[in-house]
Structures are given as structure tokens and as C-alpha cells.
C-alpha positions in Angstrom: 69.7 239.7 89.2 69.6 237.0 86.5 67.7 237.2 83.3 65.5 234.1 83.2 62.0 232.9 82.3 60.8 231.8 85.7 58.3 234.6 86.1 55.6 232.7 84.2 56.2 229.6 86.3 55.7 231.7 89.5 52.4 233.0 88.2 51.2 229.4 87.3 52.2 228.2 90.8 50.2 231.1 92.4 47.2 230.3 90.3 47.4 226.6 91.2 47.7 227.7 94.9 51.1 226.1 95.2 52.4 229.4 96.7 50.7 232.0 98.8 48.8 234.7 97.1 50.4 238.1 97.8 47.5 239.5 99.8 47.7 240.7 103.4 46.8 243.6 105.7 50.2 243.6 107.3 53.1 241.4 106.1 53.4 238.1 108.1 56.5 236.0 108.5 55.4 233.3 106.0 55.1 235.9 103.2 58.6 237.2 103.9 60.1 233.7 103.9 58.2 232.8 100.7 59.6 235.9 98.9 63.1 235.0 100.1 62.8 231.5 98.8 61.5 232.7 95.5 64.4 235.0 95.1 66.9 232.2 95.9 65.1 230.0 93.3 65.4 232.9 90.7 69.1 233.1 91.3 69.2 236.5 92.9 72.6 237.4 94.4 72.8 236.1 98.0 74.5 239.3 99.2 71.6 241.4 97.7 69.1 239.1 99.5 70.9 239.5 102.8 70.7 243.3 102.4 67.1 243.2 101.4 65.9 241.2 104.4 68.2 242.6 107.0 66.7 244.1 110.2 68.7 247.3 109.8 67.2 249.9 107.4 70.8 251.0 106.3 71.1 247.6 104.6 67.8 248.3 102.8 69.3 251.5 101.4 72.3 249.6 100.2 69.9 247.1 98.5 68.1 250.0 96.7 71.4 251.5 95.6 72.4 248.1 94.1 69.1 247.8 92.3 69.5 251.4 90.9 73.0 250.6 89.6 71.8 247.3 88.1 69.0 249.1 86.3 71.5 250.9 84.1 73.6 247.9 83.3 71.1 245.1 83.3 67.5 246.3 82.6 66.5 243.0 81.1 67.1 241.1 84.4 65.0 243.7 86.3 62.1 243.2 83.8 62.4 239.4 84.2 62.2 239.8 88.0 59.9 242.7 88.2 57.3 240.8 90.3 59.9 240.0 92.9 61.2 243.6 93.1 57.7 245.0 93.4 56.8 242.6 96.2 59.9 243.5 98.1 59.0 247.2 97.7 55.5 246.5 99.2 57.3 245.2 102.3 59.2 248.5 102.6 55.9 250.4 102.4 55.2 249.1 105.9 58.5 250.3 107.3 58.5 253.4 109.5 61.8 254.8 108.2 61.1 257.7 105.7 64.5 257.6 104.0 63.9 254.1 102.8 60.4 254.9 101.6 61.4 258.1 99.6 64.5 256.5 98.1 62.4 253.4 97.2 59.8 255.5 95.4 62.6 257.4 93.5 64.0 254.0 92.3 60.5 252.9 91.3 60.0 256.0 89.2 63.3 255.3 87.4 62.3 251.7 87.0 58.9 252.4 85.4 60.5 255.1 83.2 62.9 252.5 81.9 60.0 250.0 81.4 58.1 252.6 79.4 61.1 253.3 77.2 61.3 249.5 76.4 57.6 249.4 75.6 57.0 247.0 78.5 53.4 246.0 79.3 52.7 245.4 83.0 51.0 242.1 83.8 47.8 241.9 85.9 49.6 239.7 88.5 52.3 242.2 89.0 49.8 245.0 89.3 47.6 243.1 91.8 50.6 242.5 94.1 51.8 246.1 94.0 49.1 248.7 93.3 46.9 248.1 96.4 49.9 248.8 98.7 51.1 251.8 96.6 47.7 253.4 96.9 47.9 252.9 100.7 50.7 255.5 100.7 48.2 258.1 99.5 47.4 258.4 103.2 51.0 259.2 104.2 51.2 262.4 106.1 54.3 263.6 104.2 53.6 265.7 101.1 56.8 264.4 99.4 55.6 260.8 99.7 52.1 261.6 98.3 53.6 263.5 95.4 55.9 260.6 94.6 53.0 258.2 94.6 51.0 260.4 92.2 54.0 260.6 89.9 54.6 256.9 90.1 50.9 256.2 89.2 51.2 258.4 86.2 54.3 256.4 85.1 52.4 253.1 85.6 49.4 254.4 83.6 51.7 254.5 80.5 52.4 250.7 80.7 49.1 249.5 82.3 45.4 249.9 81.6 44.0 253.1 83.1 40.6 251.4 83.7 42.3 248.7 85.9 44.2 251.4 87.8 40.8 253.1 88.3 39.5 249.8 89.9 42.4 249.6 92.4 41.9 253.3 93.2 38.2 252.8 93.9 39.2 250.2 96.5 41.3 252.9 98.1 38.3 255.1 99.0 37.1 252.4 101.4 40.0 253.1 103.7 39.5 254.6 107.2 42.2 257.1 106.5 40.5 260.4 105.4 43.7 261.7 103.7 43.9 258.5 101.6 40.2 258.8 100.6 40.7 262.4 99.6 43.7 261.6 97.4 42.0 258.6 95.8 39.0 260.7 94.9 41.1 263.4 93.4 43.0 260.8 91.3 39.7 259.3 90.2 38.6 262.7 89.0 41.9 263.1 87.1 41.4 259.8 85.4 37.9 260.7 84.3 39.0 264.0 82.9 41.8 262.3 81.1 40.1 259.2 79.7 36.4 260.0 79.9 33.6 257.9 81.5 34.9 254.7 79.8 37.6 254.5 82.5 34.9 253.8 85.1 34.9 250.1 85.6 32.9 247.9 86.0 30.2 250.4 85.1 30.0 254.2 85.5 26.8 253.9 87.5 28.3 251.6 90.1 31.4 253.8 90.4 29.3 257.0 90.8 27.1 255.5 93.4 30.2 254.5 95.5 31.6 258.0 95.0 28.4 259.7 96.0 28.4 257.9 99.3 31.5 260.0 100.2 29.5 263.2 100.0 28.1 262.5 103.5 31.6 262.0 105.0 32.5 263.9 108.1 35.7 265.2 106.6 35.3 268.3 104.5 38.1 267.5 102.1 36.6 264.1 101.3 33.2 265.7 100.6 34.7 268.3 98.3 36.7 265.6 96.4 33.6 263.4 95.9 31.5 266.3 94.6 34.3 267.3 92.2 34.3 263.7 90.8 30.6 263.8 90.2 30.7 267.3 88.7 33.4 266.0 86.3 31.1 263.1 85.3 28.3 265.6 84.8 30.1 267.3 82.0 30.4 263.9 80.2 26.9 262.5 80.9 24.7 265.5 81.6 21.6 265.3 83.8 21.8 261.5 83.7 24.5 261.7 86.4 21.9 262.8 88.9 20.1 259.5 88.4 23.3 257.5 88.3 24.3 258.6 91.8 21.3 256.8 93.2 19.5 257.8 96.3 21.4 260.2 98.5 20.4 262.6 101.3 18.5 265.7 100.3 21.2 268.0 101.8 23.9 266.2 99.8 21.9 266.4 96.6 21.4 270.1 97.1 25.1 270.6 97.7 25.8 268.6 94.5 23.4 270.6 92.4 24.8 273.9 93.6 28.3 272.8 92.8 27.2 271.7 89.3 25.5 275.1 88.7 28.6 277.1 89.8 30.9 274.9 87.8 28.9 275.3 84.6 29.4 279.0 84.7 33.2 278.8 84.8 33.9 275.8 82.7 34.6 276.4 79.0 32.4 274.3 76.6 33.5 273.1 73.2 31.2 273.6 70.2 30.6 270.0 69.2 27.4 269.1 67.3 26.0 265.7 68.1 26.7 263.2 65.4 23.7 262.0 63.3 22.4 258.6 64.0 23.7 255.8 61.8 22.8 252.1 61.5 26.2 251.2 63.2 25.5 253.2 66.3 23.2 252.3 69.2 20.0 254.4 69.6 20.7 257.6 71.7 19.4 257.6 75.3 16.3 259.8 76.0 18.4 262.2 78.1 19.9 265.3 76.6 23.1 264.7 74.7 26.1 265.7 76.8 28.5 268.2 75.5 32.1 266.8 75.1 34.8 269.1 76.2 38.5 269.2 76.0 40.2 267.7 79.1 41.7 270.2 81.4 44.6 270.0 83.8 43.7 268.3 87.1 43.1 270.9 89.8 41.1 270.2 92.9 38.3 272.6 93.7 38.7 275.0 96.7 36.9 274.0 99.8 33.3 275.3 100.0 31.6 276.4 103.2 29.4 273.6 104.4 26.4 275.6 105.6 26.2 278.0 102.7 22.6 278.7 101.6 22.1 277.8 97.9 19.5 279.3 95.6 17.4 276.8 93.6 19.1 275.3 90.6 17.9 276.9 87.3 16.9 274.5 84.6 19.8 273.4 82.5 19.6 274.4 78.9 21.2 272.7 76.0 24.2 274.9 74.8 24.1 276.1 71.3 26.9 275.1 68.8 29.7 277.6 68.6 30.6 279.0 65.2 33.7 280.9 64.2 37.3 280.0 63.9 37.1 277.4 66.7 34.0 275.7 65.2 34.1 272.4 63.4 33.4 271.8 59.7 30.0 270.3 59.7 30.1 269.4 56.0 33.2 267.4 56.6 31.6 265.5 59.5 28.5 264.7 57.5 30.7 263.4 54.6 32.6 261.2 56.9 29.4 259.7 58.3 28.1 258.9 54.8 31.1 256.8 53.8 30.8 253.1 54.3 32.8 251.6 57.1 34.8 248.4 56.4 36.2 246.1 59.0 39.1 243.8 58.6 39.4 240.9 61.0 42.7 240.9 62.7 44.9 237.9 62.7 45.0 236.2 66.1 48.1 234.5 67.2 47.5 230.9 68.3 49.1 229.8 71.5 49.7 226.2 72.6 48.1 226.0 76.0 48.6 222.3 76.5 51.4 223.0 78.9 48.8 224.2 81.5 47.5 220.7 81.8 50.9 219.2 82.4 52.5 219.0 85.9 54.8 221.8 86.6 58.6 221.1 86.6 61.2 223.4 88.1 64.7 223.8 86.7 65.7 224.8 90.2 64.5 223.3 93.5 61.1 224.5 94.6 61.0 227.1 97.3 60.6 225.8 100.8 57.5 227.2 102.3 56.2 227.1 105.9 53.2 225.3 104.6 52.2 223.6 101.4 48.7 225.0 101.5 47.5 228.5 100.6 45.4 230.5 103.1 42.3 229.6 101.0 43.2 225.9 101.2 43.9 226.2 104.9 40.6 227.8 105.5 38.8 225.2 103.5 40.6 222.3 105.3 39.8 223.9 108.7 36.2 224.3 107.8 36.0 220.7 106.6 37.7 219.4 109.7 35.4 221.3 112.0 32.4 220.0 110.0 33.6 216.4 110.5 34.2 217.0 114.2 30.7 218.4 114.7 29.2 215.4 112.8 30.6 213.1 115.4 27.9 214.3 117.8 25.2 213.8 115.2 22.1 211.9 116.3 22.3 210.0 113.0 24.6 207.1 113.9 25.6 206.4 110.3 26.8 210.0 109.9 28.6 209.9 113.2 30.3 206.6 112.3 31.6 208.1 109.0 32.8 211.2 110.8 34.6 209.1 113.5 36.2 207.0 110.8 37.5 210.1 109.0 38.9 211.6 112.2 40.5 208.3 113.2 42.2 208.2 109.8 43.5 211.7 110.3 44.6 210.9 113.8 46.7 208.0 112.8 48.3 209.8 109.8 51.1 212.3 109.7 48.6 215.2 109.4 47.3 214.8 112.9 48.7 218.2 113.8 45.6 219.6 112.0 43.7 218.6 115.2 45.7 221.1 117.2 43.3 223.6 118.8 40.4 221.3 118.0 41.0 218.8 120.8 38.3 220.2 123.0 35.8 220.0 120.1 36.7 216.4 119.4 36.4 215.2 123.0 33.2 217.2 123.5 31.6 215.6 120.4 32.6 212.1 121.5 31.0 212.7 124.9 27.9 214.0 123.2 27.7 210.9 121.0 28.1 208.6 124.0 25.0 210.3 125.5 23.0 209.7 122.3 24.1 206.1 122.2 23.1 205.6 125.7 19.5 206.7 124.8 19.3 205.1 121.4 17.8 201.8 120.3 19.5 201.8 116.9 20.8 198.4 115.7 24.3 199.8 115.2 24.6 201.1 118.7 27.2 198.5 119.6 29.3 199.6 116.6 28.9 203.2 117.7 30.2 202.3 121.1 33.2 200.4 119.6 34.2 203.2 117.3 33.6 205.9 119.9 35.6 204.2 122.7 38.3 203.1 120.3 38.8 206.7 119.2 38.9 207.7 122.9 41.6 205.1 123.6 43.8 206.1 120.6 43.5 209.8 121.3 44.4 209.7 125.0 46.6 206.7 124.8 48.9 207.3 121.8 49.0 211.1 121.3 49.7 212.9 124.6 50.8 216.0 122.7 47.2 216.4 121.8 45.4 215.0 124.8 47.3 217.4 127.1 45.5 220.3 125.5 42.0 219.2 126.5 40.6 221.8 128.9 39.2 221.2 132.4 35.5 221.5 131.7 35.7 219.1 128.8 37.6 216.6 130.9 35.0 217.0 133.6 32.1 216.1 131.3 34.1 213.2 129.8 34.9 211.6 133.1 31.3 212.1 134.3 29.8 210.5 131.2 32.1 207.5 131.2 31.5 206.8 134.9 27.8 207.1 134.4 28.0 204.5 131.7 29.4 202.0 134.3 26.6 202.8 136.7 23.7 202.5 134.2 21.4 199.5 134.6 21.1 199.6 130.8 24.4 197.7 130.7 22.5 194.6 131.6 20.9 194.7 128.2 24.2 194.4 126.3 24.1 190.6 126.4 27.4 188.7 127.1 29.7 191.6 126.1 29.0 193.5 129.3 32.3 192.5 130.9 34.3 193.6 127.8 32.4 196.9 127.7 33.2 197.6 131.3 36.9 196.8 130.8 37.1 199.1 127.8 35.4 202.0 129.6 37.8 201.4 132.6 40.7 201.5 130.2 39.5 204.8 128.7 39.1 206.4 132.1 42.6 205.3 133.2 44.1 206.7 130.0 42.3 210.0 130.6 43.5 210.2 134.2 47.1 209.5 133.1 47.5 211.2 129.7 45.5 214.4 130.1 46.7 217.7 131.7 47.5 216.8 135.3 46.2 220.0 136.9 43.0 220.0 134.8 42.1 216.4 135.6 42.5 216.9 139.3 40.4 220.0 139.3 37.8 218.2 137.2 37.6 215.3 139.6 37.3 217.5 142.6 34.5 219.5 140.9 32.7 216.3 140.1 33.0 215.1 143.7 31.6 218.5 144.8 28.6 217.9 142.6 28.0 214.4 144.0 27.6 215.8 147.5 24.9 218.3 146.6 23.1 215.9 144.2 21.6 212.8 145.7 21.2 211.2 142.3 24.9 211.1 141.9 25.7 209.4 145.2 26.1 205.7 145.7 28.0 203.7 143.0 28.8 206.8 140.9 30.4 208.5 143.9 32.4 205.4 144.8 33.8 205.1 141.3 34.7 208.8 141.2 36.6 208.5 144.5 38.4 205.5 143.1 39.5 207.7 140.2 40.8 210.3 142.7 42.7 207.6 144.6 44.2 206.4 141.3 45.4 210.0 140.6 46.9 210.3 144.1 49.2 207.3 143.2 50.4 209.3 140.2 51.2 212.5 142.1 54.7 211.3 143.0 55.6 211.2 139.2 53.8 214.4 138.2 56.0 217.5 138.4 54.0 220.0 136.2 51.0 220.7 138.3 49.7 224.2 139.2 48.9 223.8 142.8 47.1 227.2 143.1 44.4 226.0 140.7 44.0 222.7 142.6 43.7 224.5 146.0 41.1 226.8 144.7 38.8 223.8 144.0 39.7 222.2 147.3 39.0 225.5 149.2 35.5 225.7 147.6 34.8 222.1 148.6 35.9 222.6 152.3 34.2 226.0 152.4 30.8 224.7 151.4 31.1 221.3 153.1 33.3 221.7 156.2 34.3 218.9 158.6 31.6 220.0 161.0 29.0 219.3 158.3 30.4 215.9 157.6 30.0 214.8 161.2 26.3 214.8 160.7 26.5 212.6 157.6 26.4 208.8 157.5 29.8 208.7 155.6 32.6 211.2 155.3 34.6 209.3 152.7 34.5 212.3 150.2 36.0 214.6 152.8 38.7 212.1 153.6 39.4 211.7 149.9 39.9 215.4 149.5 42.1 215.6 152.6 44.2 212.7 151.2 44.9 214.8 148.1 46.1 217.7 150.3 48.2 215.3 152.5 49.9 213.8 149.5 50.7 217.2 147.9 52.0 218.7 151.2 54.1 215.5 151.8 55.7 215.6 148.4 56.3 219.4 148.2 56.9 220.5 151.8 56.7 224.0 153.2 56.4 225.7 149.8 52.7 224.6 149.8 52.0 226.9 152.7 53.0 229.9 150.7 50.8 228.8 147.7 47.8 228.3 150.0 48.3 231.7 151.5 47.9 233.3 148.1 44.7 231.4 147.2 41.8 233.8 146.8 39.3 233.6 149.7 41.7 231.7 152.1 42.3 233.3 155.5 43.5 232.2 158.9 40.0 230.7 159.7 39.7 228.7 156.5 39.7 225.0 157.0 42.1 224.6 154.1 44.7 226.8 155.8 44.2 225.1 159.1 44.6 221.6 157.8 47.7 222.5 155.6 49.4 224.1 158.7 48.6 221.0 160.7 50.1 218.8 158.0 53.2 220.9 157.8 53.7 220.6 161.6 53.2 216.9 161.5 55.8 216.5 158.8 58.2 218.6 160.7 57.8 216.5 163.9 58.2 213.3 161.9 61.4 214.5 160.4 62.8 215.5 163.8 62.0 212.1 165.2 63.6 210.3 162.3 66.8 212.3 162.8 66.8 211.4 166.6 66.8 207.6 166.0 70.0 206.0 167.5 72.8 205.1 165.1 73.1 201.5 166.5 69.8 200.5 165.0 70.9 201.8 161.6 74.1 199.8 161.9 72.2 196.7 162.9 69.9 197.1 160.0 72.8 197.5 157.7 74.5 194.4 159.1 71.5 192.3 158.3 71.2 193.6 154.7 72.2 191.1 152.1 74.5 191.8 149.2 73.3 191.7 145.7 74.8 188.3 144.9 73.4 186.8 148.2 70.0 188.3 147.5 69.9 186.9 144.0 71.0 183.4 145.4 68.2 183.5 147.9 65.7 184.6 145.3 66.7 181.6 143.2 66.2 179.2 146.1 62.7 180.4 146.8 61.9 180.1 143.1 62.8 176.5 143.3 60.8 175.9 146.4 57.8 177.3 144.6 58.4 175.0 141.6 56.6 171.7 141.9 59.5 169.6 140.5 62.3 171.4 142.5 60.7 171.8 145.9 62.9 169.3 147.7 66.1 170.6 146.1 65.0 174.2 147.1 64.5 173.1 150.7 67.9 171.5 150.9 69.5 174.6 149.4 67.7 176.8 151.9 68.9 174.7 154.8 72.5 175.0 153.6 72.1 178.7 153.1 70.9 179.2 156.7 73.9 177.2 157.9 76.2 179.3 155.8 74.6 182.7 156.7 73.1 182.2 160.2 72.5 186.0 160.6 70.7 186.4 157.2 67.1 187.5 157.5 64.8 185.6 155.2 61.6 187.0 156.6 61.2 189.5 153.7 60.9 186.5 151.3 58.6 184.6 153.6 56.3 187.6 154.1 55.4 187.5 150.4 53.8 184.1 150.8 50.8 182.8 152.7 50.9 181.5 156.3 50.3 178.0 155.1 53.3 178.1 152.8 55.5 179.5 155.6 54.5 176.6 157.9 55.4 174.1 155.1 58.9 175.6 154.7 59.4 175.6 158.4 58.4 171.9 158.8 60.6 171.0 155.8 63.7 172.6 157.3 63.1 170.8 160.7 62.7 167.5 158.9 66.0 168.0 157.0 67.7 169.0 160.2 66.5 165.8 161.9 67.5 163.6 159.0 71.0 165.0 158.9 71.4 164.6 162.6 70.4 161.0 162.5 72.7 160.3 159.6 75.6 161.7 161.6 75.0 159.3 164.8 76.2 155.6 164.9 73.3 153.0 165.0 73.3 150.2 167.7 74.0 146.6 166.6 71.3 144.5 168.4 69.2 147.0 170.1 66.9 149.8 169.0 66.7 152.8 171.2 63.5 154.8 170.5 64.0 158.4 171.3 60.7 159.6 170.1 58.3 159.8 173.0 55.4 159.0 170.8 56.8 155.7 169.7 56.2 154.1 173.2 52.6 155.1 173.1 52.2 153.5 169.6 53.9 150.3 171.0 51.4 150.0 173.9 48.4 150.5 171.6 49.7 147.9 169.3 50.1 145.3 172.1 46.5 146.2 173.3 45.2 145.4 169.8 47.2 142.1 169.8 45.6 141.0 173.1 42.1 141.9 171.8 42.8 140.0 168.6 44.0 136.9 170.5 47.6 137.1 169.3 49.3 136.8 172.7 52.0 134.4 171.6 53.8 137.0 169.6 57.2 137.7 171.2 57.9 141.2 172.5 60.8 141.6 170.1 58.4 141.3 167.2 56.5 144.3 168.4 59.5 146.5 168.3 59.6 148.9 165.4 62.2 148.6 162.8 65.2 150.9 163.1 64.4 154.5 162.0 65.8 155.4 158.6 65.8 158.8 157.0 62.4 159.4 155.5 62.3 158.8 151.8 61.4 162.1 150.0 58.6 161.7 147.5 59.6 162.0 143.9 56.7 164.3 143.0 55.6 166.3 146.0 52.1 167.8 146.2 51.6 171.3 144.7 50.6 172.7 148.0 52.1 171.6 151.3 50.0 169.4 153.7 50.4 168.1 157.1 52.3 164.8 157.6 49.8 162.0 157.5 49.1 160.5 160.9 47.1 157.4 161.8 44.3 158.4 164.1 41.9 155.4 164.4 40.2 154.2 167.7 40.1 150.5 168.9 36.4 150.2 168.2 36.8 151.1 164.6 39.6 148.5 164.2 37.3 145.7 165.5 34.6 146.7 163.2 36.7 147.1 160.0 37.9 143.7 158.7 40.0 145.3 156.0 42.2 147.1 158.5 42.6 144.0 160.6 43.7 142.1 157.6 46.3 144.7 156.8 47.5 144.6 160.4 47.9 140.8 160.2 50.0 141.0 157.1 52.2 143.5 158.7 52.8 141.2 161.7 53.7 138.4 159.3 56.3 140.6 157.8 57.7 141.4 161.2 57.9 137.7 162.1 59.8 137.0 158.9 62.3 139.6 159.7 63.0 138.2 163.2 63.3 134.6 162.2 
């Protein structure tokens, strides 16, 4: 141990609640760790610390031996670290090994003997962290332990106030251990005989009332010890004691009076004449003056039979003063009282207490604690947090907004772990506030919705470690309330922001489905669907939205691996038991039944035969249950499907593999279709696609075409045919003086043109002029249309030509151009 001055700093830290107060029923881990850190900060030898906090009691014995040896060579260091030593010994009081306990008490006796020799005064903080646990050992069944505790208390009484020891011992009589109550009462009697009634704190009356309650105890030794204490007080206070004990049972009072009468016969009385009244003394009480006696050695009274009949108590008479060699010199006493008494005011030492206002500074690093808050601060923070959470559901919107702002700030801070184990309360209060907002006409109702739904989104969207802890019933109410908001006609009154409101609520519901506990959300949805079947008010739009939520969850099942299927099948079994398939045949719609069966089908498909064993163990499921029947049918269907899949010929697999594209080829084809879809690169994309098909004739481009519409597919097909025709014509030699028209439609157009010429009176036009010009590759438009259209065709009748002068004029100009080319 090191001799340092860190003890005062430890007391200041405990008063400022920077460290835990040493107060517990049984030692918890945080107290042990705190003591270990305090010893490290105080510079205690690490080897000694290792022995002190080892799990084996043999190392504790070594630690006590080390402390005993160090007490001889370094007593100053043990005085400087007395609070740490006493705290460690309190931990040993809770051990079950008797050798450690007895040896520890022997060391403590040696320690307090050394402290008394050095005139050490024990501090209140040291006593408060040690005396309550020492008094607990009064109830130890071993006589040697109880004797050591009494001896140790006598040693402590030499360096610490007896009245404060009396207070701690009074707390000991509240124990449930009868042996401890007995020993504490005996020690209280010893203190009163030794110090008088002034040792009874806070007041003798309060102490005697508490002691008198023990007279009615079921244990005989406790009753006798309590009566002995009051009898001892009687010889100091006289008949006033009977009033000080307060109201007790008549039987107990009779027993007390009999014990007083019998003790008065055997107890020697000193001849002390009451002192005359002086101006410096208070007026005497009206009761008879008690007779002071010399203190006697502490010996408990023998047990008295409980049912002994007692004669009535004779009136107590005031004893006469005793004269003789043992009497007092009354003349001397009178002379002392007549002399004036002078008082001299003692000089008080002035202390500089300004350091208490300054922030504490440590020479060594501060001990690392499991928490920075004391139990009192933790309790205060917990109560404050719960108060804010309950205020979220307040009907007063202003208070609710303030509470939601506080919780949102806490949620987005590093202290969000304080919300652990309060997640249910938070969500439940948010749901309650939504119900109030839905019924309120407050002007800030929109702000209430914004803050409430925003907190929902942040809680379920950003902090899954908290949202996973929300329980099933709370999720059930949350989903029900949110979906009801979407079905309420009151949304029509929210002006143009209705669409935004619906999107936000949808977002909240999706986050709840995805980020909450997967088993709990599925069970909650099935329960809500069950309620819609039995409640006509919940059918319709609400039921449809609820089933959409279930379908959304079904899509997530493939990625969820932490579900408890037994809980899910319990809810599904209840649904199918109360609403079987035969019942649904009589209903206009069986969509809820098919939705529930879809859940079962997906679960069985993903997990296979293991689901059959889980369903078998569900309570209430038997061979006739619809759940069991349907699951067995699904398992057989899956088994048949797998066998068919295995029997497919290998040639088909080889053919499929042969048609598969490599990654580079697939990427090339993806780029080609991207260009075809681009307005400016359509023609280039079609050319590349034609070249690709020529290079890879076996390539299957149908997967790419199936992603587009039928209209776009036809456009690509016509474009490829046009490119094929153009390239074929470009590869054939053209005739010098003749034009061979291969298109069957061109002859029909030529005949119609001649008919128009005859009708127009242009019969002198040579036949060569009516031949079309040589076909040339069609010029591709520079900017194609965004969507493909059919090739333009001229579809006009002869009557319309005669009636439309503009079209005749256009035809005439065309003929002029033909003539000019032939001339």
C-alpha cells in the first residue's frame, strides 16, 4: 500500500455522485469493478489486488496475510487507505468460507487496535461503508464469529462516536434474522449501560418506541433482549420510560412491568441526592427524579417463561439517600453549585473551503466505471425518460410535441441506449397520439402528424437494434392504427397535402414490416387479419391494405433467417381452426384464406420437410387439423416437383447451355439495345444488331425483346428486314437501260398511275415516262421518331384525287420532273 492523500478526493467524488455510493444488499459486479479501479488509482500493489479479487478463497487468505504483515511495517499507508480495506472486507463478509471470515475479523481487530494506539478518529464515510455490513454478521450461526464482531465493535467504539454506532445498531434490529435482532438488542443495552441515555439517537423516545415493538416478537430471545433494554432505560429515566415506549399491547406492558419490578429488587442503587436547581439548568421534568447508578458489566437476563402469571406491580417509591462510608459529601456538592461557572470560548480553526467549488483534478487517471452515473442519477434519469415517453401520448398537443422533440434528440444522440427496454412504451405512446390527432381539431394537428410520423420513420428506419425489441402486441396496434389512417375519410380534409401524407404513412408501414422483429410482425399481421374476418367494420379497404402488407412480408421471407415458425403456425392454426376452408366456400371472397395459405406455402417451400416436425409440435394440431393437412399436401407437392425436375433429359440442359451467352457477348448485346432505345442512336443500334445476328446466328435475343412492348418488337423486326433488303440490293448489279421491278406492288401502282393520266387527259405521255426511277437504298432519317411507326403509305382513291386540286397539281409537277429526266 502507498501512503497518499487520495482518500479525501474519493470522499468528494462520492458526495458529487461521480462514483457509486457503497450501499447494496448483495455486492454487484459494478461495485467490485469500481473498488478494483479505486485501488489501482491509489497505487495498491497489483499482486495484492490480484489476490484480493481472485475467485479462489486461498488467495484471499494470502491477501489478508499480506495486509497483516504490512500493518506492522507500514501502518501509515493502511490508515491512508482504510476506506478501501474496509470496503474489501465487506465483500468478504458475503463469502461462505468461514476461514476467510474469521481470519479477516482477526486482522480487523489488529488494525483497529493499531488505529487506537495512533489516536486515529474514524470518519463517517468509512463507518457508513463498513458498520452496516459488520452488524449483519451478528446473525452468523457461529459463536466465534459473533464474539469477534462484538470485540471489533468495542475496538471501533474507542475511535468512533458511540451514539453513531448506536444508530447503525438500531438499523440492525430491522433484520429478518432473529439471531441478529437479539444480538443487536443486547449490544444496545450494553451501550446504554455504558454511556447512559444520551447515546440514544436521534432521541431516546424514538429509540425506545422502536425497541418496544420487539417485545411482541415471536422469538423468545428477541422478546427478552428488548425487555432488558427498556429495563436498563428505566433505571436512567424512571417511570417516564413507560410513557416513552408508546402504545404497546396490554400483555406486553404487563410483562415489562413485571420485569421492572423484579429487576428493582436485585439491582444495587447508588445514594445520589438530586442536585439543586440553578439558573444554568433547565427546569426538572414533572416525573420523579431517576436514580443514577454505577454502570454494571453487560450480562443478558435469563429467559423468562412466557406464560408466567404476574402479580400487580406495587407503586414505585422514591429511594432514600444512602448514608455511611459510601455516601457523598453533601456540603461539598452544595459548595460546588454555589460557585460561579465561567466559560471560555474555544478557538476554532478556520479552513479554506473554496476548493470544494473548484472542479476536481486527479493526479492519477480516474477509475474506469461501468457507468458514469450513480444509482440515484440512473433512477432519476429513468424516471425522467419514462415521464417524457408518457407525455407523448398526452391529449395536450403542445406537451406531446415537446416530449417528442426531447425523445427525438435523445434518439439521434449517443445516449440512445437509454431507450433500451422502453421501446414498447415509445411506440405505444406514438400510436396513442395518432389516435388523438385523428380525433382532434387543433390547429397544430398537421405539425403533430409530422413530428409523430417523423419519429416513427427514424426509430424503425435508422435504429434496428431498438426496433427489433418492440413486442408483438405493440406492433399489432401500430400497424392497425396506421392502416386505419389510410382508410379514413378524414384525409380528404387535409387539403393538397393528402398525397404526401399517404406516402409518408406508407413509408412508415414498410419500415415497420422490414425493421421490426420478423416473427412478431408476421404474428401481428395474421392476428389483425383474423380480426377483420369477424368484424365487418374492418373489412373492405382496410382488409385489402392489410393483405397487401402480408404479401409484402412474403417477399421478404426468402431473406429472413431468424423466424420462430412455431409461433407463426400457432396463429395460422387459430385462423384455420375458426375459419376453415369449408366456411370460406360460403363467403363472397376467400382472399384472406388464400393469403394465409400463401404464407404457409412460402415457408414450406423455403424450409422443406423440417416444417412438418414443427407443425406436429404446435399445441392443438392433430391429424384432422387443416393446418396439418395442408402442410402435408405442400410437402408432397414439393417432393413430386423435385423428382420431376431430376427426370428432365440432359439434352435439354445441354441445349439451354449452348444457347447461353458469355458475359462479354451479353454485355455487347445490352449495349446494342441501349443504343436502339436512344433516339439519336437508333439507326446505329439496328445496324449493329443486324451484324450481331449475322455473327452469332444461334444467339437468342428473345430475353431482351421480352422486356419491351409488342409495338417496339415489331419496330425492331421491320428495321432488321429493311437493312437486310438494302444490303441485298447493294450487292446486285443494276441494269444499264432497263428497270426490272421485282416488287409485285409496283405494277399495281403503275396501272393506277396510268388510269389517273387517262382521266386527267394526259394520254400523250410516253410509257417510258411512267416507269418509276431505279430503286435506291432508302435514305435513313437523320432524326428518327421517338417511338416507331408504320412506313407511310399513300392510300387515296380516284374520286378524292379528282376533287382535290392540290394533289393534282402535285402530281403534275411530278410528271414534269419525269419528263425532264427522260429528255
